[in-house]
C-alpha positions as CSV (number, residue, x, y, z in Angstrom):
1,M,105.4,88.5,79.4
2,L,102.7,91.0,80.4
3,N,104.2,94.4,81.5
4,V,102.4,95.8,84.5
5,D,102.8,99.4,85.6
6,P,103.8,99.1,89.3
7,V,102.3,102.5,90.1
8,K,98.9,101.7,88.6
9,L,98.9,98.3,90.3
10,A,99.7,99.8,93.7
11,E,97.2,102.5,93.2
12,A,94.4,99.9,92.5
13,Y,95.5,97.4,95.1
14,P,97.8,99.1,97.6
15,R,97.8,96.7,100.5
16,S,97.5,93.6,98.3
17,T,100.5,94.8,96.3
18,L,102.6,95.2,99.4
19,I,101.6,91.9,100.9
20,A,102.3,90.1,97.6
21,R,105.8,91.6,97.5
22,R,106.5,90.6,101.1
23,F,105.3,87.1,100.3
24,R,107.4,86.8,97.1
25,A,110.4,88.0,99.1
26,A,109.8,85.3,101.7
27,L,109.5,82.6,99.1
28,S,112.2,83.6,96.6
29,G,114.5,85.9,98.5
30,K,113.9,88.6,95.9
31,I,113.8,91.7,98.0
32,Y,111.2,94.5,97.4
33,F,113.2,97.4,98.9
34,F,116.5,99.2,98.2
35,N,116.0,98.7,94.4
36,G,115.9,95.0,94.9
37,Q,119.7,94.9,95.6
38,K,120.8,92.2,98.0
39,N,124.2,93.5,98.7
40,R,122.9,96.9,99.6
41,A,120.5,95.2,102.0
42,R,123.4,93.3,103.5
43,V,125.2,96.7,104.0
44,F,122.1,98.0,105.7
45,H,121.8,95.0,108.0
46,A,125.4,95.2,109.0
47,L,125.1,98.8,109.8
48,N,121.9,98.3,111.6
49,T,123.6,95.7,113.8
50,E,126.5,98.0,114.5
51,V,124.3,101.0,115.4
52,Q,121.2,101.1,117.5
53,F,119.3,103.5,115.4
54,E,116.4,105.3,117.1
55,N,114.9,106.7,113.9
56,Y,114.8,105.9,110.3
57,I,114.2,108.8,107.9
58,E,113.4,108.5,104.2
59,T,113.1,111.2,101.5
60,G,111.1,110.0,98.5
61,T,108.5,107.6,99.8
62,F,107.3,106.7,96.3
63,L,105.0,103.6,96.8
64,G,106.1,102.9,100.3
65,M,108.0,99.7,99.7
66,T,111.3,100.7,101.3
67,T,109.3,102.5,104.0
68,D,107.6,99.2,104.8
69,F,110.9,97.5,105.2
70,L,112.3,100.3,107.4
71,A,109.1,100.1,109.5
72,R,109.4,96.4,110.1
73,T,113.1,96.9,111.0
74,A,112.3,99.8,113.3
75,R,109.5,97.9,115.1
76,E,112.0,95.3,116.4
77,R,113.7,98.0,118.5
78,G,110.8,100.4,119.2
79,A,112.1,102.9,116.7
80,H,110.2,105.3,114.4
81,V,110.1,105.9,110.6
82,Y,109.6,109.4,109.1
83,S,109.1,109.6,105.3
84,C,108.2,112.3,102.9
85,E,106.8,112.4,99.4
86,I,106.2,115.5,97.3
87,D,104.2,113.9,94.5
88,D,100.4,114.0,95.1
89,R,99.7,110.6,93.4
90,H,102.6,108.8,95.1
91,F,101.8,110.2,98.5
92,G,98.2,109.0,98.1
93,I,99.4,105.5,97.3
94,A,101.9,105.4,100.1
95,S,99.2,106.6,102.5
96,R,97.3,103.4,101.7
97,T,100.3,101.0,101.7
98,V,102.1,102.1,104.8
99,G,100.3,105.2,106.2
100,M,98.4,103.2,108.8
101,L,101.5,101.6,110.3
102,Q,101.8,102.8,113.9
103,N,105.5,103.6,113.8
104,V,105.4,105.5,110.5
105,Q,104.8,109.2,110.0
106,L,104.3,110.3,106.4
107,Y,104.8,113.9,105.3
108,H,103.5,115.4,102.1
109,G,105.8,118.0,100.8
110,N,109.4,119.1,100.0
111,S,112.2,117.0,101.5
112,V,114.2,120.0,102.7
113,D,111.3,121.5,104.6
114,F,110.6,118.0,106.0
115,L,114.2,117.6,107.3
116,R,114.1,121.1,108.8
117,S,110.9,120.3,110.6
118,L,112.6,117.3,112.2
119,S,115.8,119.0,113.2
120,A,114.6,120.1,116.6
121,T,113.7,116.6,117.7
122,L,116.0,114.3,115.8
123,S,119.3,116.2,115.4
124,R,120.7,114.6,118.5
125,T,119.3,111.1,118.2
126,L,120.8,108.1,116.3
127,N,119.4,108.2,112.8
128,F,119.6,106.3,109.5
129,A,118.6,108.6,106.6
130,Y,117.8,107.2,103.2
131,L,117.8,110.0,100.5
132,D,115.9,109.2,97.4
133,A,114.0,112.4,96.6
134,H,115.6,113.4,93.3
135,W,113.1,112.9,90.5
136,N,112.0,116.4,89.8
137,E,113.4,119.6,88.3
138,Y,114.8,120.8,91.7
139,L,117.4,118.4,93.1
140,P,117.3,118.8,96.9
141,L,120.4,116.7,97.7
142,R,122.8,119.4,98.5
143,D,120.3,121.2,100.7
144,E,119.3,117.9,102.4
145,L,123.0,117.1,103.2
146,S,123.6,120.7,104.5
147,I,120.9,120.0,107.1
148,L,122.0,116.5,107.9
149,K,125.6,117.4,108.5
150,E,124.4,119.2,111.6
151,W,123.0,115.8,112.9
152,P,126.2,114.2,114.2
153,D,124.6,110.9,115.2
154,T,123.3,110.2,111.7
155,V,124.3,107.9,108.9
156,V,123.1,108.8,105.4
157,M,122.6,106.5,102.4
158,I,122.0,108.2,99.0
159,D,120.3,106.2,96.3
160,D,121.1,106.5,92.5
161,F,124.6,107.9,93.2
162,K,127.5,107.5,90.7
163,V,130.1,105.0,91.9
164,P,133.5,106.4,90.7
165,S,135.2,103.0,90.6
166,D,132.4,101.2,88.7
167,E,130.2,102.9,86.1
168,R,128.2,99.7,85.7
169,F,126.3,100.9,88.7
170,G,123.5,103.1,87.4
171,W,123.0,106.6,88.6
172,D,120.8,109.6,87.9
173,K,122.0,112.3,85.4
174,Y,119.6,114.9,84.0
175,D,122.1,117.3,82.4
176,D,125.7,118.6,82.9
177,E,124.6,120.5,86.0
178,R,122.3,117.9,87.5
179,E,124.1,114.6,88.1
180,I,123.9,112.6,91.4
181,C,127.7,112.4,91.9
182,L,130.5,113.6,94.2
183,R,130.9,116.8,92.2
184,H,127.3,117.7,92.7
185,V,127.4,117.4,96.5
186,D,130.9,118.7,97.1
187,G,131.1,121.0,100.1
188,S,127.6,120.1,101.4
189,F,128.5,117.6,104.1
190,G,131.6,119.0,105.8
191,D,134.8,116.9,105.8
192,N,133.0,113.6,106.3
193,A,134.2,110.6,104.3
194,V,132.1,109.0,101.6
195,Y,131.8,105.3,101.3
196,F,131.0,103.3,98.2
197,P,130.3,99.6,97.4
198,N,133.4,97.5,97.8
199,Y,132.1,95.0,95.2
200,P,131.3,95.2,91.5
201,A,127.9,95.9,90.1
202,T,127.8,92.5,88.5
203,D,127.6,90.9,92.0
204,E,123.9,91.8,92.0
205,G,123.4,89.2,89.3
206,T,120.4,89.9,87.0
207,V,119.4,93.0,88.9
208,A,120.3,96.3,87.1
209,A,122.3,97.6,90.0
210,R,121.9,101.2,91.0
211,G,124.7,103.1,92.6
212,Y,124.7,104.5,96.1
213,C,127.0,106.0,98.7
214,V,127.0,106.1,102.5
215,I,128.1,109.1,104.7
216,A,128.5,109.1,108.5
217,M,128.3,112.5,110.2
218,S,130.7,111.7,113.1
219,E,133.9,109.8,113.8
220,P,132.3,107.0,115.9
221,L,129.8,106.3,113.1
222,R,132.6,106.4,110.5
223,Q,134.4,103.7,112.5
224,A,131.2,101.6,112.2
225,L,131.3,102.0,108.4
226,D,135.0,100.9,108.4
227,R,133.9,97.6,110.0
228,I,131.6,96.7,107.1
229,P,133.7,94.8,104.4
230,L,131.1,95.5,101.7
231,L,131.9,99.3,101.9
232,C,135.2,101.2,101.3
233,A,136.0,104.9,101.9
234,F,136.5,106.9,98.8
235,R,140.0,108.3,98.3
236,A,140.6,110.8,95.5
């Protein structure tokens, strides 16, 4: 089978690549966002039903595929999407895949500066935040969470996170000090509970499942997470 570099393909044919992925998803059910993981998409849809989010925030736009999904979701309720990408090449591609969508605002730069710039307007609105900006030498996750813990009406989903109960879920680890796990983020989000998948990685079938966690920054939103059977609160 011919291996095609998805970055080069999207760079050469940005809109066509996005449309093709949407079309394939419609025909086959193979999703093009959230790392292609159906159960994670089910968690999001359940949460999105429970909570009338006004804004969807993403750090790490990459090629704009999850951004596109969030924009289509947000459009149904007149909500907005804010997404940032630090990499010049990826930002250029995302600008051509989703940058023209009316309810999407793309930012080029550091995710921490991006979240700080939004705090004045979004810290008291209902938000879903998807954190996926941890590819480079500096891991902004702790600083991102330190900002978002002051946004009480926000639910955070962190991609590539170590699931303590099932190491078959993949996660990002760069060295002993830089690992996307509970130890790395300890103390950065107050006393809010962390929720993990309540199903095994093998439930994703042939997809190489990536780990994630979900954190709600207030008690009412934590109650919403408690009502989602696919999630369970972590207990040490």
